[in-house]
VMD Tcl script that builds the backbone (N, CA, C; Angstrom):
set m [mol new atoms 231]
animate dup $m
set s [atomselect $m all]
$s set {name element resname resid chain x y z} {
  {N N MET 1 A 11.964 10.481 -1.685}
  {CA C MET 1 A 10.715 10.196 -1.024}
  {C C MET 1 A 10.053 8.963 -1.716}
  {N N LYS 2 A 9.585 8.059 -0.878}
  {CA C LYS 2 A 8.917 6.858 -1.381}
  {C C LYS 2 A 7.473 7.202 -1.700}
  {N N GLU 3 A 6.978 6.694 -2.812}
  {CA C GLU 3 A 5.611 6.862 -3.244}
  {C C GLU 3 A 4.899 5.563 -3.000}
  {N N LEU 4 A 3.900 5.535 -2.128}
  {CA C LEU 4 A 3.131 4.358 -1.829}
  {C C LEU 4 A 1.687 4.620 -2.250}
  {N N ALA 5 A 1.084 3.555 -2.747}
  {CA C ALA 5 A -0.360 3.634 -3.116}
  {C C ALA 5 A -1.020 2.416 -2.456}
  {N N ILE 6 A -2.141 2.678 -1.811}
  {CA C ILE 6 A -2.948 1.605 -1.260}
  {C C ILE 6 A -4.146 1.441 -2.202}
  {N N LEU 7 A -4.263 0.351 -2.861}
  {CA C LEU 7 A -5.345 0.100 -3.792}
  {C C LEU 7 A -6.451 -0.682 -3.092}
  {N N GLY 8 A -7.652 -0.114 -3.088}
  {CA C GLY 8 A -8.790 -0.707 -2.470}
  {C C GLY 8 A -9.957 0.191 -2.380}
  {N N THR 9 A -11.121 -0.416 -2.086}
  {CA C THR 9 A -12.351 0.345 -2.126}
  {C C THR 9 A -12.719 1.005 -0.802}
  {N N GLY 10 A -11.800 0.946 0.179}
  {CA C GLY 10 A -12.066 1.600 1.459}
  {C C GLY 10 A -12.557 0.639 2.534}
  {N N CYS 11 A -12.379 -0.653 2.349}
  {CA C CYS 11 A -12.788 -1.589 3.335}
  {C C CYS 11 A -11.835 -1.610 4.529}
  {N N ALA 12 A -12.179 -2.322 5.598}
  {CA C ALA 12 A -11.400 -2.312 6.780}
  {C C ALA 12 A -9.942 -2.816 6.532}
  {N N LYS 13 A -9.808 -3.776 5.660}
  {CA C LYS 13 A -8.470 -4.299 5.314}
  {C C LYS 13 A -7.635 -3.240 4.627}
  {N N CYS 14 A -8.255 -2.484 3.733}
  {CA C CYS 14 A -7.535 -1.401 3.025}
  {C C CYS 14 A -7.084 -0.335 4.029}
  {N N THR 15 A -7.906 -0.009 4.922}
  {CA C THR 15 A -7.615 0.974 5.973}
  {C C THR 15 A -6.464 0.496 6.876}
  {N N LYS 16 A -6.465 -0.762 7.239}
  {CA C LYS 16 A -5.445 -1.340 8.042}
  {C C LYS 16 A -4.092 -1.357 7.260}
  {N N LEU 17 A -4.145 -1.698 6.024}
  {CA C LEU 17 A -2.905 -1.686 5.199}
  {C C LEU 17 A -2.332 -0.274 5.157}
  {N N GLU 18 A -3.211 0.708 4.957}
  {CA C GLU 18 A -2.696 2.101 4.921}
  {C C GLU 18 A -2.075 2.485 6.267}
  {N N GLU 19 A -2.686 2.136 7.360}
  {CA C GLU 19 A -2.165 2.418 8.684}
  {C C GLU 19 A -0.821 1.725 8.877}
  {N N ASN 20 A -0.676 0.467 8.469}
  {CA C ASN 20 A 0.576 -0.285 8.629}
  {C C ASN 20 A 1.662 0.359 7.762}
  {N N ALA 21 A 1.325 0.803 6.570}
  {CA C ALA 21 A 2.281 1.419 5.667}
  {C C ALA 21 A 2.820 2.740 6.285}
  {N N ARG 22 A 1.898 3.501 6.877}
  {CA C ARG 22 A 2.279 4.755 7.504}
  {C C ARG 22 A 3.255 4.484 8.698}
  {N N LEU 23 A 2.884 3.478 9.486}
  {CA C LEU 23 A 3.718 3.147 10.650}
  {C C LEU 23 A 5.085 2.614 10.218}
  {N N ALA 24 A 5.116 1.835 9.152}
  {CA C ALA 24 A 6.398 1.330 8.667}
  {C C ALA 24 A 7.289 2.443 8.204}
  {N N GLY 25 A 6.745 3.352 7.448}
  {CA C GLY 25 A 7.557 4.506 6.968}
  {C C GLY 25 A 8.061 5.325 8.126}
  {N N GLU 26 A 7.194 5.602 9.070}
  {CA C GLU 26 A 7.592 6.399 10.232}
  {C C GLU 26 A 8.684 5.724 11.058}
  {N N SER 27 A 8.522 4.411 11.258}
  {CA C SER 27 A 9.517 3.727 12.106}
  {C C SER 27 A 10.867 3.641 11.415}
  {N N LEU 28 A 10.892 3.699 10.093}
  {CA C LEU 28 A 12.188 3.685 9.379}
  {C C LEU 28 A 12.730 5.068 9.186}
  {N N GLY 29 A 11.931 6.101 9.514}
  {CA C GLY 29 A 12.337 7.447 9.346}
  {C C GLY 29 A 12.358 7.896 7.893}
  {N N LEU 30 A 11.558 7.257 7.078}
  {CA C LEU 30 A 11.446 7.562 5.672}
  {C C LEU 30 A 10.352 8.561 5.352}
  {N N ALA 31 A 10.599 9.452 4.434}
  {CA C ALA 31 A 9.599 10.342 3.948}
  {C C ALA 31 A 8.797 9.589 2.884}
  {N N CYS 32 A 7.497 9.350 3.218}
  {CA C CYS 32 A 6.644 8.604 2.331}
  {C C CYS 32 A 5.405 9.432 1.987}
  {N N HIS 33 A 5.039 9.352 0.734}
  {CA C HIS 33 A 3.754 9.947 0.314}
  {C C HIS 33 A 2.837 8.788 0.038}
  {N N ILE 34 A 1.765 8.715 0.862}
  {CA C ILE 34 A 0.814 7.605 0.711}
  {C C ILE 34 A -0.484 8.149 0.180}
  {N N ARG 35 A -0.945 7.488 -0.885}
  {CA C ARG 35 A -2.253 7.870 -1.445}
  {C C ARG 35 A -3.146 6.614 -1.546}
  {N N LYS 36 A -4.403 6.873 -1.364}
  {CA C LYS 36 A -5.395 5.820 -1.493}
  {C C LYS 36 A -5.959 5.858 -2.900}
  {N N VAL 37 A -6.046 4.688 -3.502}
  {CA C VAL 37 A -6.633 4.588 -4.855}
  {C C VAL 37 A -7.874 3.701 -4.731}
  {N N SER 38 A -9.082 4.279 -4.923}
  {CA C SER 38 A -10.287 3.523 -4.803}
  {C C SER 38 A -11.045 3.387 -6.117}
  {N N ASP 39 A -10.572 4.096 -7.120}
  {CA C ASP 39 A -11.245 4.042 -8.443}
  {C C ASP 39 A -10.923 2.694 -9.099}
  {N N LEU 40 A -11.942 1.895 -9.385}
  {CA C LEU 40 A -11.697 0.552 -9.923}
  {C C LEU 40 A -10.961 0.559 -11.271}
  {N N GLN 41 A -11.202 1.575 -12.087}
  {CA C GLN 41 A -10.509 1.635 -13.354}
  {C C GLN 41 A -8.982 1.841 -13.172}
  {N N GLU 42 A -8.640 2.717 -12.202}
  {CA C GLU 42 A -7.261 2.956 -11.887}
  {C C GLU 42 A -6.587 1.721 -11.254}
  {N N ILE 43 A -7.303 1.073 -10.375}
  {CA C ILE 43 A -6.813 -0.187 -9.785}
  {C C ILE 43 A -6.490 -1.235 -10.873}
  {N N MET 44 A -7.400 -1.343 -11.824}
  {CA C MET 44 A -7.213 -2.343 -12.882}
  {C C MET 44 A -5.983 -2.021 -13.747}
  {N N LYS 45 A -5.643 -0.685 -13.853}
  {CA C LYS 45 A -4.438 -0.333 -14.621}
  {C C LYS 45 A -3.187 -0.968 -14.068}
  {N N TYR 46 A -3.249 -1.282 -12.773}
  {CA C TYR 46 A -2.058 -1.942 -12.130}
  {C C TYR 46 A -2.159 -3.459 -12.330}
  {N N GLY 47 A -3.186 -3.955 -12.914}
  {CA C GLY 47 A -3.356 -5.369 -13.140}
  {C C GLY 47 A -3.793 -6.109 -11.864}
  {N N VAL 48 A -4.355 -5.369 -10.921}
  {CA C VAL 48 A -4.755 -5.895 -9.621}
  {C C VAL 48 A -6.259 -6.249 -9.721}
  {N N MET 49 A -6.537 -7.513 -9.396}
  {CA C MET 49 A -7.944 -8.039 -9.387}
  {C C MET 49 A -8.458 -8.224 -7.952}
  {N N MET 50 A -7.588 -8.151 -6.976}
  {CA C MET 50 A -8.034 -8.399 -5.581}
  {C C MET 50 A -7.347 -7.354 -4.722}
  {N N THR 51 A -8.127 -6.806 -3.781}
  {CA C THR 51 A -7.643 -5.799 -2.901}
  {C C THR 51 A -7.651 -6.300 -1.497}
  {N N PRO 52 A -6.893 -5.708 -0.593}
  {CA C PRO 52 A -6.090 -4.522 -0.771}
  {C C PRO 52 A -4.757 -4.905 -1.492}
  {N N ALA 53 A -4.193 -3.870 -2.072}
  {CA C ALA 53 A -2.876 -4.061 -2.732}
  {C C ALA 53 A -1.984 -2.904 -2.342}
  {N N LEU 54 A -0.699 -3.193 -2.296}
  {CA C LEU 54 A 0.266 -2.150 -1.961}
  {C C LEU 54 A 1.215 -1.947 -3.196}
  {N N VAL 55 A 1.367 -0.680 -3.559}
  {CA C VAL 55 A 2.267 -0.347 -4.665}
  {C C VAL 55 A 3.317 0.611 -4.084}
  {N N ILE 56 A 4.563 0.275 -4.342}
  {CA C ILE 56 A 5.675 1.160 -3.900}
  {C C ILE 56 A 6.466 1.585 -5.136}
  {N N ASP 57 A 6.564 2.921 -5.251}
  {CA C ASP 57 A 7.253 3.516 -6.401}
  {C C ASP 57 A 6.808 2.906 -7.719}
  {N N GLY 58 A 5.496 2.732 -7.867}
  {CA C GLY 58 A 4.923 2.272 -9.134}
  {C C GLY 58 A 4.937 0.785 -9.368}
  {N N GLU 59 A 5.480 0.006 -8.449}
  {CA C GLU 59 A 5.547 -1.430 -8.554}
  {C C GLU 59 A 4.673 -2.118 -7.509}
  {N N VAL 60 A 3.781 -3.004 -8.019}
  {CA C VAL 60 A 2.881 -3.737 -7.135}
  {C C VAL 60 A 3.728 -4.698 -6.291}
  {N N LYS 61 A 3.603 -4.551 -4.980}
  {CA C LYS 61 A 4.398 -5.406 -4.057}
  {C C LYS 61 A 3.554 -6.466 -3.347}
  {N N SER 62 A 2.260 -6.254 -3.238}
  {CA C SER 62 A 1.377 -7.167 -2.510}
  {C C SER 62 A -0.026 -7.010 -3.019}
  {N N ILE 63 A -0.702 -8.144 -3.112}
  {CA C ILE 63 A -2.114 -8.238 -3.620}
  {C C ILE 63 A -2.906 -9.121 -2.684}
  {N N GLY 64 A -4.043 -8.606 -2.255}
  {CA C GLY 64 A -5.046 -9.444 -1.545}
  {C C GLY 64 A -4.754 -9.776 -0.114}
  {N N LYS 65 A -3.777 -9.025 0.521}
  {CA C LYS 65 A -3.585 -9.297 1.937}
  {C C LYS 65 A -3.137 -8.056 2.634}
  {N N VAL 66 A -3.304 -8.069 3.941}
  {CA C VAL 66 A -2.852 -6.971 4.800}
  {C C VAL 66 A -1.460 -7.300 5.339}
  {N N LEU 67 A -0.463 -6.597 4.761}
  {CA C LEU 67 A 0.916 -6.839 5.248}
  {C C LEU 67 A 1.078 -6.222 6.622}
  {N N SER 68 A 1.953 -6.883 7.449}
  {CA C SER 68 A 2.259 -6.355 8.727}
  {C C SER 68 A 3.167 -5.174 8.561}
  {N N VAL 69 A 3.375 -4.414 9.643}
  {CA C VAL 69 A 4.318 -3.284 9.643}
  {C C VAL 69 A 5.715 -3.817 9.261}
  {N N ASP 70 A 6.106 -4.926 9.857}
  {CA C ASP 70 A 7.438 -5.504 9.592}
  {C C ASP 70 A 7.579 -5.920 8.167}
  {N N ASP 71 A 6.541 -6.494 7.595}
  {CA C ASP 71 A 6.574 -6.891 6.143}
  {C C ASP 71 A 6.795 -5.695 5.233}
  {N N ILE 72 A 6.077 -4.583 5.558}
  {CA C ILE 72 A 6.221 -3.396 4.754}
  {C C ILE 72 A 7.594 -2.761 4.961}
  {N N LYS 73 A 8.073 -2.794 6.133}
  {CA C LYS 73 A 9.449 -2.241 6.415}
  {C C LYS 73 A 10.459 -2.985 5.544}
  {N N ALA 74 A 10.326 -4.299 5.445}
  {CA C ALA 74 A 11.269 -5.075 4.653}
  {C C ALA 74 A 11.193 -4.626 3.198}
  {N N LEU 75 A 9.987 -4.312 2.664}
  {CA C LEU 75 A 9.853 -3.915 1.303}
  {C C LEU 75 A 10.398 -2.473 1.079}
  {N N LEU 76 A 10.313 -1.637 2.115}
  {CA C LEU 76 A 10.770 -0.270 2.015}
  {C C LEU 76 A 12.255 -0.150 2.211}
  {N N GLY 77 A 12.860 -1.066 2.980}
  {CA C GLY 77 A 14.248 -0.994 3.391}
  {C C GLY 77 A 15.166 -1.463 2.347}
}
mol reanalyze $m
mol bondsrecalc $m
mol representation Tube
mol addrep $m
């Protein structure tokens, strides 16, 4: 199972990134656990200074932009 984390304070971009991540996992048929991280202290532990950010299996894959479903599929595949 892939572990995904969406880092952000709950803005529209963070919500869209979460939606795109969910769609990417579903379209690939992958079991994904997606969690939202909004605590600034926890976000900083990842070294992220700009949100939204996408973390896959503990590794930061994207910072400061909303990846498309296809972009996320490429990272998951």
